[in-house]
N, C-alpha and C positions, 0 to 999 in steps of 0.2 A: 375665736377666730383663729384664723393661722394667719400668722406673720406677713409674711408673703401676700398672702390673697386682702389683707389690714393695707400692706402696700402701697397696690392696685389700686383698691378704691382710693384711697386720699391723692392720690398721680390722675384717675377721673376727676374723683371728685376738683381737682384747681381747675382741669378746664368747661365741666359744663356747670349749671347749677342744678345740683340728686343731691339728696340728702342720702350721703354713706351710709345710715341704720339701713335705708331702704335697698340697699345695692348688695345683689348677690352675687352666687357664682355663674348663677343662668340665668342674673338679668340681659340680654340683650340690645350688644353694645347703639346700634341705631334707633329701633323702636323702642327699645324703654327708656336706655338712658337720653336723646336723641342726638348721637355725635353725629357728629358731619364731617367727612373727607380730613378736612383742617384739625380736626379735633384728633383724625385719628395717627394723622402724619405726629404732634405734635406730645403724643402717651404714648407714640414710638419712641418718638427719643428719649422721651422720661423716661420709661423703659431701659433703653438700655444704656443712658448713664446711670439709674438705678443698681444695674447687677453686670455692666462692663457686655455687655454683653450684643452683637450685632442679627436686627430682626432685618430680613430683604422682606421689600419691595411685596415679592409674592407670597410670603407671610402674613401680610400683612391684608392684603389684600381678603386674605381667608376670614379674618378674624368674626365671628359672631354673636361671643359669648363674649361676659368675663372671667371665664374659666378655661377657655380656647387664650385670650392675653396670657394666662395666671399659668398657662402650658407650654409659651416660649422660654 
């Protein structure tokens, strides 16, 4: 598995009760993983810290899958 994907999955699993082994690039953030708006914000902040990037709010709103988050 890609190191960046592993890091994203680790960040997600810190905020929601999900088995990291079951998370794939195609996992839907809301319906498959149960993320809510608060989770999205927390995960975005962690991704920004991890990769030293800024994610615009409009981009956060467009995220549908783990792959979308990875593409940022």
